[in-house]
N, C-alpha and C positions, 0 to 999 in steps of 0.2 A: 766229691765222692769219686772213686776209681771207677771207670766205666765198666770193668769187668767184674765189679761188685754191685753195680746198680740194680736196684730191685723196682719193679712196677707192681702196682696192685691190680689184680684180674680176678674178678667174681670174689673180692674179699680175700684172697690169697697173694702171697708174693711170688713173683715170676722173675727169674733171672734173665738178664740180658747184657750184651757187650757191644762195643762199638766196633764194627768191622766194614771195611770198604766204604767209608763215608756214610754209614747208616747203622741202625740199631739191628741186632739180631737176637731174637729171643729163643729161650730153651723150649723145643718142642717138647720134651718130656713134661715140662711144668704145665703147658698148655693141656696136653692130655689128661694130666693128673686132675687138673681144674675141671674139665668137661665131663669127665668121666667117673671121678671118685674112685679110680681104680687103686687097689692096694699095691699094685705093681705097675706103676705107670711107664717104666722102661721096657717091661715086657709087653705092655699093651701097644706103645709106639712100635717096637720091632715087628710086632705081627701086622699092625696096620701098614707099616712101610713095605713089608713083604707082599701084602695084598695089593697095595697100590702099584708096586712094580710089575707084579704079574698082569695086572690090568693095563699097563702101559701108560700109566699116569706120569706126568712130568713134575709132579709134586715133590719127589724125593730130590730131584736135581737142584731144588732151591735150597736144600740143607748143606751146612758145612759143619765139619767137626772142629769146634771151638772150645778152648779152656774156659771153664766155669767153675766157681767155688762150690763145693758141696758143703753139707751140713756138718762135716768132720773139719772144715776148714782148709782142706786141701783141693787142688784143681785138678779137675778131670775133663778129658776131651767128650764133649756133648754135642748131639746134633742141635744146630740152631738154625733159624730161617729169618729172613726179613719180614717186613709186615706183609707183603703180598704173598709171600709163601706160607706164612701163618694163617691168613685168611683163607687160602686154598685148602690148608690141612684142616681148618675147622669145618669147611664145607664136606669134608670126607668123613668127619667123626659123626657116627649115628647116635646122638645124644640130645636129650631135651634141652640141655644147657646151651647147646650149639644151635638151637632153632632161631633165637632171636638174632644172632649174628648173621645166619643165612637169610633171613627176612629182610635185614638192614642192608646187607650186600645186594640183594636183588632190587630193593628200593633205589640204592644209589646207582645202579647199573640203568634202571628205568629213566632216572633223573638225567643222567649223562645223555642218554638217547634224546630225551626231550630238549636238552640243551643244543644238541647238534642240529635239531630241527629248528630251534627257536634260541639263538644265541643270547636274547636279552634275558631269558630265565636264568642264565649262569650269572649275570650280573645282579640280579635280584637275590638270589641266594648268597652271593658275596655281601651285599649290603645287610642281609639279615645276620650273617656269621659276624660282622664287624659290630653290629648293634648289639648283638648277645654278649660280645666281649667287653662292651662298655665304651667303645671309641665315641667321640662326639660327632654329631651329624655333620658338621661342616667339614671335619677332617676326613670322614667316610667319603663324602662327595668328591674330595680331591684325590683320595686313593682309588676310587672307582674310574675317575677320569684319567689317572695316570696308567691304569690297566689298560684303557682304550687306547692311549698314546703308545704304550709299550706294545700292543698288539699290532698297531699299524706299522711300527718299526720292524718287528720281527717278521711281519708279512712282506715287507719291503727287502729284508734281508734273503727270505727265501727265494724270491724272485731273481735276486742277484747272484744265486748260486751258494748261498751259506747254508750248509746242512748240518755239519758236526756240532754237538752240543758244546765242545770245548771253544769253538770259534765264537759262538753266542757269548759265552763267558768272558773270553778276551775282549770282544767289541765293547761290551757293556762295561767292563772294567775301564776300557780307555775313555769312555765317556764320562765315567765317574772321577777318574784321575783329572780330567780337564775341568770338569764342573766344579768339583769340591777340593781340588788339589791334593788328592789321596786316593789310593786304591781302595776297593770295597773292603778288603781284609782290615785296613787301619780304621776305616768308618765304622765296622763291626766292633772293633776293639774299643773305640771311644763310647760305644753304646753299651758296653759291657757285655756283648754277646761273644760267644766262643767261636772263632772263624772255623775250626774244624766241623762244627755242626752245620753242615751246608744246607740243611732243610730249614733253618731259620732265615726268614726273610726279612733283610734289612729294612725294606720299604714299610713293613708293619711296625717298625720302631721308629720311623721318621717323624720330625715335626712338620707343620704346615710349610714353612719356608724350605726345608729339606725336599719335601715332596714337590713343591712348586719348581725348584731349580732342577730337580730330576727330570720333570716334566718338559722343562724348557730345553734341557740337553738333548733329550731323546726326540722331541718334535723337531728341533733344528737339524739334528743327524738325518732324520726322515727327508726333510725338505732339500737338504744339500746333496743327499744320494740321488734324489729325483733330478735335482737342477744339474748335477754333473754326470748324471747316467753313470754312476759308479757301478762297477762289476767286480765280481769274486771278491774274496777276502782283501786282498791287497787294496782295492779301491775302496772297499767298505770301511777299513781301518782308518784310512785319511779322513774320510767323511765323518767317522766317530769322533776323531780329534778335533776336527773343526767345529762339529756341533757341539760338543762338550765345551770348547772353548768359548763359544758365544754365551753359554750358561755361566761359565767361569768368570768372564768379564763382568757380566751383570752382577753376579754374587759379590765380587771384589768391590764393585762400585757401592752396593749396598753397605757392605761392612765398612768401608771407609767413611760413608755418610753418617752410619749410626753408631760407629765404634763397637759393634757387637759381631761375633762370630756366628756364621749361619749354621755350621755343623755343631750340633749339641749333644751332650751325654744324656739327654732326656730320651727315654726309650717307652717301651709299651706301658710299663707301671705309671710312668708320669703322665703319658698322652691319655690313657684311658681313665686315669684317676686312681690313685692308691686308697686303700681302706684305712681310715683313721678312727682312733677311739675318741669319743665325746666324754669329757669328763664331767664330774659334778653331778652324776645320777647314782641312784641306789644300784642299778642295774646298768652295766656298761652297754652302750649303744654304739653302733658303727655305721658309717655313712661313706659313700663315695667322696673323695676330695673333689672339688671343682677345680678345673684348671682352664683358663683362658688362652687359647692359641692365637 
């Protein structure tokens, strides 16, 4: 489906969205229509936008005029906002339908404060998230361990002067290339993921072995950084290549011994277990497919 024609269901109604600046942007008018049941959602938004501007709110700055298809099939410039902006707009709408979202946002904010005070809570919430999505317990253990190793690496990068988000992405990609013999973009394509959707986490689609070699590459990189006392981006990128090479050599040895490639097309659907129909019943029944990893 074309991204500018993509629809999502919000309170049982369709809401238009489009891909812009590497993330989804949603129609503000559509959100207002759902939350207020206004007969003229466009007029409601214009009035709300004026009030927010007069109050000095920054919410309006989150909006961009983007082309969206209307009911007549033509495209018109429409105020759109990303997820953060939409949540802030929802908080500004005086409507009973907006109250559940406001309560949820307050709850999420409170939970994040708790996690800052006690980081273990974040790990517990992540575990519950993966359990609800149907991931096997042993896979979850590896994924959470990988998160801890990743955090250890990024903390070390910060100490060494790495601050830019793009630098983190470059360093991570260098580890991936040395570990798996391919950049992250190609790894995503093998998994059937669209590389332009940067919010898709490749690691959530990795098999056990892919997670293990990812951890080995990042843990090795961290140790090399400390051993070599690597500094700034130039030093860290060499450590990233060396750390990934250690994992890459181990991967190649395993592949040579087993005759099987570590990088697999198996993604979330396969790892978590697809739903399959059980034949031979008067009423169709469905169950999760079991997958041994």
